C-alpha positions as CSV (number, residue, x, y, z in Angstrom):
1,M,2.3,-68.3,66.8
2,S,3.7,-64.7,67.5
3,D,1.9,-61.4,66.9
4,A,4.8,-60.6,64.4
5,K,4.0,-59.3,60.9
6,V,4.6,-61.1,57.9
7,D,5.7,-59.7,54.7
8,W,4.3,-61.0,51.7
9,F,5.1,-60.0,48.2
10,E,3.2,-60.0,44.9
11,V,5.1,-60.5,41.5
12,C,4.3,-57.5,39.1
13,A,6.6,-57.7,36.4
14,W,8.1,-60.8,34.4
15,R,10.8,-60.6,32.2
16,S,11.4,-62.3,29.0
17,N,14.2,-65.0,28.8
18,I,14.7,-64.7,25.2
19,D,14.8,-60.7,25.5
20,P,15.6,-59.0,28.7
21,E,14.3,-55.7,27.7
22,L,10.8,-57.2,27.1
23,T,8.8,-57.3,30.2
24,I,4.9,-57.9,30.9
25,D,4.1,-55.7,33.9
26,K,1.0,-55.7,36.4
27,V,-0.1,-52.1,36.4
28,A,-2.5,-50.6,38.9
29,Q,-5.3,-48.7,37.3
30,R,-7.2,-45.6,38.7
31,F,-10.1,-45.6,41.2
32,G,-9.5,-49.1,42.4
33,A,-10.4,-50.7,39.1
34,P,-8.8,-54.2,38.4
35,D,-5.1,-54.2,37.5
36,K,-4.3,-54.8,33.8
37,F,-0.9,-56.1,32.2
38,A,1.4,-53.9,29.9
39,V,3.8,-55.3,27.4
40,R,6.9,-52.9,27.6
41,K,10.3,-52.7,25.9
42,L,12.6,-49.8,26.0
43,G,9.9,-47.1,26.5
44,T,7.4,-48.6,24.3
45,T,4.2,-50.7,24.9
46,L,2.8,-53.6,22.7
47,G,-0.8,-53.1,21.9
48,R,-3.4,-54.6,19.6
49,D,-2.3,-51.9,17.2
50,G,1.5,-52.8,17.5
51,W,4.1,-51.1,19.2
52,R,4.1,-47.2,20.5
53,H,5.8,-45.0,22.5
54,E,4.4,-45.2,26.1
55,P,3.0,-41.5,27.0
56,Q,3.3,-40.1,30.6
57,P,0.3,-41.2,32.5
58,S,-1.5,-37.7,32.5
59,S,-1.0,-38.0,28.5
60,R,-2.6,-41.5,28.1
61,T,-5.9,-41.5,26.4
62,D,-8.8,-44.0,26.8
63,E,-7.7,-45.3,23.2
64,Y,-4.3,-45.7,24.1
65,M,-5.2,-47.6,27.5
66,A,-7.7,-49.9,25.4
67,A,-5.2,-51.0,23.1
68,H,-2.3,-50.9,25.3
69,R,-3.3,-52.7,28.4
70,F,-4.6,-56.4,28.5
71,D,-7.0,-57.8,31.2
72,T,-4.7,-61.0,31.9
73,F,-1.2,-61.9,32.0
74,E,-2.5,-64.7,29.2
75,E,-3.6,-61.9,26.9
76,A,-0.5,-60.0,27.3
77,H,1.6,-63.1,26.5
78,A,-0.6,-64.1,23.8
79,A,0.2,-60.4,22.2
80,I,3.8,-61.2,22.5
81,R,3.5,-64.7,20.6
82,A,1.4,-63.0,17.8
83,W,4.0,-60.1,17.4
84,R,6.7,-62.6,17.3
85,E,5.0,-65.0,14.6
86,Q,4.6,-61.8,12.6
87,G,8.3,-61.6,12.3
88,D,8.4,-58.1,13.3
89,E,11.1,-58.3,15.9
């Protein structure tokens, strides 16, 4: 085996096949905390309290982060399904 370096890549964003502007993004957290997931569409994020404009990073409150970040991809995807079931598209 050679000493050549091997690049590896991590998937960090998933685009909806139904709505290409809707994505689930894996987002790094501060201070080495585990990554979280954001549901984004056109400058807004889906949270447990509905859609909201996504503030600049320095303006994101703890309350915003708690409502608009998900611990797993599955939680983010479930939020999309719940939103669609409500018919708010």
